[in-house]
N, CA, C and O of each residue as an XYZ file, in Angstrom:
412
protein
N      33.000     53.516    127.082
C      33.705     52.500    127.841
C      32.713     51.492    128.396
O      31.573     51.838    128.705
N      33.147     50.253    128.520
C      32.295     49.184    129.023
C      32.632     48.941    130.483
O      33.804     48.897    130.858
N      31.616     48.786    131.296
C      31.864     48.464    132.695
C      30.753     47.562    133.183
O      29.710     47.433    132.542
N      30.987     46.942    134.317
C      29.971     46.075    134.895
C      30.464     44.659    135.041
O      31.637     44.363    134.814
N      29.567     43.798    135.420
C      29.892     42.399    135.644
C      29.681     41.609    134.356
O      28.660     41.768    133.687
N      30.633     40.769    134.013
C      30.558     39.973    132.803
C      30.228     38.532    133.142
O      30.660     38.026    134.178
N      29.481     37.875    132.296
C      29.096     36.489    132.514
C      30.074     35.513    131.860
O      30.064     34.325    132.182
N      30.905     35.990    130.961
C      31.814     35.114    130.235
C      33.201     35.147    130.852
O      33.549     36.107    131.539
N      34.005     34.104    130.614
C      35.372     34.091    131.153
C      36.147     35.313    130.680
O      35.975     35.766    129.548
N      36.988     35.837    131.539
C      37.749     37.033    131.199
C      39.172     36.695    130.763
O      40.044     37.564    130.775
N      39.411     35.467    130.387
C      40.735     35.083    129.907
C      40.572     34.358    128.572
O      39.490     33.882    128.231
N      41.659     34.288    127.841
C      41.616     33.649    126.524
C      41.458     32.144    126.674
O      42.052     31.546    127.571
N      40.666     31.528    125.808
C      40.565     30.062    125.853
C      41.908     29.425    125.515
O      42.705     30.011    124.782
N      42.163     28.240    126.039
C      43.421     27.556    125.743
C      43.529     27.201    124.263
O      42.525     27.083    123.561
N      44.738     27.038    123.818
C      44.958     26.681    122.417
C      44.492     25.250    122.148
O      44.428     24.422    123.057
N      44.172     24.978    120.893
C      43.681     23.655    120.506
C      44.696     22.554    120.812
O      44.302     21.427    121.111
N      45.992     22.857    120.742
C      47.015     21.840    121.006
C      46.989     21.367    122.464
O      47.582     20.341    122.796
N      46.308     22.107    123.322
C      46.227     21.695    124.724
C      45.451     20.388    124.841
O      45.612     19.672    125.830
N      44.625     20.063    123.870
C      43.897     18.796    123.889
C      44.832     17.600    123.925
O      44.522     16.588    124.553
N      45.966     17.706    123.261
C      46.944     16.626    123.243
C      47.559     16.462    124.636
O      47.743     15.345    125.119
N      47.874     17.594    125.270
C      48.428     17.553    126.622
C      47.364     17.048    127.601
O      47.676     16.295    128.524
N      46.108     17.463    127.402
C      45.023     17.011    128.272
C      44.845     15.500    128.172
O      44.644     14.833    129.187
N      44.916     14.960    126.973
C      44.795     13.501    126.805
C      45.933     12.801    127.553
O      45.712     11.795    128.227
N      47.138     13.332    127.430
C      48.278     12.764    128.141
C      48.034     12.817    129.658
O      48.302     11.852    130.374
N      47.529     13.946    130.126
C      47.209     14.136    131.548
C      46.183     13.112    132.026
O      46.352     12.517    133.090
N      45.132     12.905    131.255
C      44.075     11.979    131.654
C      44.547     10.529    131.706
O      44.035      9.732    132.493
N      45.520     10.192    130.870
C      46.021      8.810    130.826
C      47.249      8.598    131.719
O      47.683      7.462    131.913
N      47.802      9.671    132.255
C      49.026      9.565    133.051
C      48.735      8.908    134.398
O      47.810      9.298    135.111
N      49.540      7.909    134.726
C      49.459      7.236    136.033
C      50.824      7.361    136.704
O      51.799      6.777    136.232
N      50.904      8.117    137.801
C      52.200      8.279    138.467
C      52.694      6.957    139.053
O      51.919      6.179    139.607
N      53.984      6.724    138.920
C      54.577      5.509    139.489
C      55.137      5.775    140.880
O      55.399      4.843    141.640
N      55.318      7.051    141.207
C      55.834      7.436    142.522
C      54.744      8.190    143.281
O      54.568      9.390    143.068
N      54.008      7.510    144.163
C      52.904      8.164    144.874
C      53.366      9.281    145.817
O      52.554     10.098    146.250
N      54.654      9.320    146.133
C      55.180     10.358    147.018
C      55.354     11.690    146.287
O      55.364     12.743    146.925
N      55.491     11.658    144.958
C      55.763     12.882    144.206
C      55.016     12.881    142.871
O      55.654     12.990    141.824
N      53.681     12.763    142.875
C      52.958     12.714    141.603
C      53.056     14.015    140.816
O      53.091     13.988    139.586
N      53.102     15.166    141.514
C      53.150     16.455    140.826
C      54.454     16.626    140.067
O      54.446     16.924    138.873
N      55.561     16.440    140.745
C      56.859     16.580    140.097
C      57.052     15.564    138.988
O      57.658     15.865    137.959
N      56.544     14.381    139.194
C      56.673     13.324    138.192
C      55.906     13.687    136.919
O      56.420     13.524    135.813
N      54.680     14.175    137.077
C      53.896     14.549    135.893
C      54.564     15.700    135.153
O      54.671     15.672    133.927
N      55.010     16.709    135.887
C      55.642     17.854    135.227
C      56.882     17.422    134.452
O      57.101     17.872    133.327
N      57.693     16.553    135.047
C      58.894     16.047    134.371
C      58.521     15.324    133.076
O      59.101     15.590    132.023
N      57.558     14.416    133.155
C      57.151     13.655    131.973
C      56.493     14.550    130.927
O      56.723     14.376    129.730
N      55.684     15.495    131.364
C      55.017     16.394    130.417
C      56.046     17.241    129.668
O      55.916     17.455    128.463
N      57.056     17.716    130.373
C      58.099     18.508    129.701
C      58.894     17.661    128.707
O      59.307     18.161    127.660
N      59.110     16.390    129.027
C      59.824     15.493    128.105
C      58.977     15.202    126.867
O      59.489     15.205    125.748
N      57.684     14.950    127.067
C      56.809     14.584    125.954
C      56.392     15.775    125.098
O      56.049     15.605    123.928
N      56.419     16.968    125.664
C      55.982     18.173    124.951
C      57.051     19.258    125.044
O      56.830     20.293    125.673
N      58.222     19.028    124.414
C      59.330     19.979    124.538
C      59.029     21.347    123.911
O      59.678     22.335    124.255
N      58.070     21.413    123.011
C      57.735     22.702    122.397
C      56.818     23.547    123.286
O      56.623     24.734    123.025
N      56.265     22.949    124.317
C      55.409     23.669    125.272
C      56.315     24.331    126.311
O      57.102     23.649    126.966
N      56.213     25.626    126.463
C      57.026     26.332    127.443
C      56.626     25.937    128.859
O      57.483     25.733    129.719
N      55.318     25.830    129.099
C      54.816     25.519    130.438
C      53.582     24.620    130.327
O      52.462     25.096    130.510
N      53.769     23.321    130.028
C      52.607     22.450    129.831
C      51.713     22.336    131.058
O      50.492     22.252    130.922
N      52.296     22.332    132.254
C      51.483     22.211    133.465
C      50.708     23.503    133.716
O      49.525     23.458    134.051
N      51.356     24.639    133.559
C      50.672     25.923    133.725
C      49.551     26.088    132.712
O      48.455     26.533    133.055
N      49.828     25.729    131.460
C      48.799     25.800    130.419
C      47.651     24.847    130.723
O      46.489     25.168    130.473
N      47.974     23.690    131.255
C      46.940     22.721    131.620
C      46.063     23.271    132.748
O      44.846     23.086    132.741
N      46.677     23.934    133.696
C      45.895     24.552    134.779
C      44.936     25.617    134.230
O      43.785     25.699    134.659
N      45.412     26.423    133.289
C      44.551     27.430    132.658
C      43.416     26.740    131.911
O      42.277     27.206    131.944
N      43.719     25.639    131.242
C      42.690     24.885    130.527
C      41.629     24.351    131.481
O      40.439     24.375    131.167
N      42.055     23.874    132.635
C      41.106     23.365    133.621
C      40.261     24.496    134.214
O      39.084     24.298    134.513
N      40.855     25.673    134.384
C      40.082     26.835    134.837
C      39.042     27.211    133.781
O      37.901     27.539    134.107
N      39.452     27.159    132.519
C      38.518     27.447    131.425
C      37.376     26.426    131.434
O      36.215     26.787    131.240
N      37.707     25.158    131.657
C      36.679     24.109    131.737
C      35.654     24.444    132.827
O      34.448     24.311    132.619
N      36.145     24.875    133.979
C      35.244     25.207    135.092
C      34.313     26.351    134.719
O      33.131     26.322    135.061
N      34.829     27.357    134.023
C      33.989     28.476    133.587
C      32.961     28.023    132.554
O      31.796     28.419    132.604
N      33.403     27.198    131.626
C      32.491     26.675    130.604
C      31.405     25.826    131.255
O      30.236     25.910    130.877
N      31.783     25.020    132.220
C      30.819     24.182    132.936
C      29.817     25.037    133.699
O      28.630     24.717    133.743
N      30.289     26.119    134.297
C      29.399     27.024    135.008
C      28.352     27.607    134.055
O      27.175     27.701    134.405
N      28.779     27.997    132.859
C      27.845     28.538    131.866
C      26.814     27.487    131.461
O      25.625     27.788    131.357
N      27.265     26.265    131.235
C      26.349     25.177    130.861
C      25.371     24.886    131.995
O      24.195     24.619    131.745
N      25.844     24.935    133.232
C      24.961     24.712    134.378
C      23.845     25.761    134.428
O      22.691     25.434    134.704
N      24.198     27.016    134.159
C      23.190     28.083    134.162
C      22.180     27.852    133.038
O      20.974     27.978    133.250
N      22.666     27.516    131.854
C      21.751     27.257    130.734
C      20.879     26.038    131.018
O      19.706     26.006    130.647
N      21.460     25.031    131.681
C      20.722     23.810    131.996
C      19.553     24.040    132.939
O      18.604     23.257    132.965
N      19.623     25.111    133.707
C      18.511     25.425    134.610
C      17.302     25.947    133.852
O      16.180     25.871    134.351
N      17.516     26.475    132.651
C      16.455     27.152    131.924
C      16.024     26.455    130.640
O      14.940     26.732    130.126
N      16.836     25.573    130.122
C      16.532     24.923    128.847
C      16.506     23.414    129.030
O      17.473     22.823    129.512
N      15.431     22.810    128.658
C      15.244     21.370    128.858
C      16.368     20.543    128.218
O      16.905     19.641    128.860
N      16.721     20.831    126.992
C      17.733     20.049    126.285
C      19.122     20.126    126.889
O      19.938     19.228    126.682
N      19.400     21.185    127.631
C      20.731     21.371    128.195
C      20.956     20.562    129.461
O      22.102     20.346    129.857
N      19.901     20.117    130.093
C      20.064     19.404    131.366
C      20.867     18.120    131.200
O      21.734     17.811    132.017
N      20.574     17.375    130.141
C      21.331     16.141    129.898
C      22.795     16.446    129.613
O      23.692     15.750    130.090
N      23.023     17.496    128.828
C      24.391     17.900    128.518
C      25.125     18.310    129.799
O      26.296     17.978    129.981
N      24.427     19.033    130.684
C      25.029     19.451    131.949
C      25.397     18.237    132.803
O      26.424     18.246    133.482
N      24.567     17.195    132.774
C      24.882     15.973    133.528
C      26.135     15.301    132.980
O      26.963     14.810    133.747
N      26.276     15.278    131.663
C      27.480     14.705    131.046
C      28.721     15.509    131.456
O      29.780     14.945    131.733
N      28.568     16.823    131.487
C      29.693     17.663    131.899
C      30.013     17.460    133.377
O      31.176     17.550    133.770
N      29.006     17.189    134.200
C      29.263     16.875    135.612
C      30.133     15.632    135.743
O      31.067     15.598    136.544
N      29.818     14.613    134.953
C      30.612     13.383    134.969
C      32.044     13.659    134.524
O      32.995     13.217    135.169
N      32.193     14.385    133.427
C      33.535     14.725    132.944
C      34.282     15.565    133.978
O      35.480     15.376    134.189
N      33.577     16.488    134.618
C      34.199     17.325    135.645
C      34.697     16.522    136.830
O      35.744     16.829    137.401
N      33.946     15.488    137.202
C      34.390     14.661    138.329
C      35.637     13.854    137.956
O      36.505     13.633    138.800
N      35.727     13.419    136.712
C      36.926     12.710    136.244
C      38.132     13.649    136.282
O      39.208     13.266    136.739
N      37.947     14.879    135.799
C      39.032     15.859    135.830
C      39.460     16.171    137.258
O      40.652     16.294    137.543
N      38.491     16.296    138.147
C      38.801     16.607    139.541
C      39.610     15.495    140.202
O      40.515     15.766    140.991
N      39.285     14.249    139.881
C      40.041     13.113    140.430
C      41.494     13.135    139.989
O      42.385     12.780    140.761
N      41.736     13.547    138.757
C      43.108     13.561    138.230
C      43.886     14.818    138.605
O      45.112     14.838    138.494
N      43.209     15.843    139.037
C      43.853     17.134    139.268
C      44.914     17.077    140.386
O      45.759     17.968    140.476
N      44.874     16.057    141.220
C      45.846     15.972    142.324
C      47.287     15.890    141.824
O      48.213     16.221    142.565
N      47.492     15.456    140.582
C      48.876     15.344    140.103
C      49.423     16.683    139.596
O      50.587     16.777    139.208
N      48.584     17.703    139.602
C      49.077     19.024    139.191
C      49.575     19.774    140.403
O      50.034     20.910    140.281
């Protein structure tokens, strides 16, 4: 039996089709500032009727991103070539964080 602390995410990575929902999320601009969360969920369900839970899946994808970023940050501390990549991921992470309020 395996036991101990693991360095890798303990959940399955999101499906490749989540990229389409992520692109929609990144480009979505709420028209109702009082209800951005409900508005995004409504539009996401309309645009992706085959997705059972596009917002929930998107949240899992963002959690996966955070874990992946954490791994890159650790590698960036030890490998010269990874530092630039880690900086790019920091920029992407800040963009994702700015948009996350609509979830």
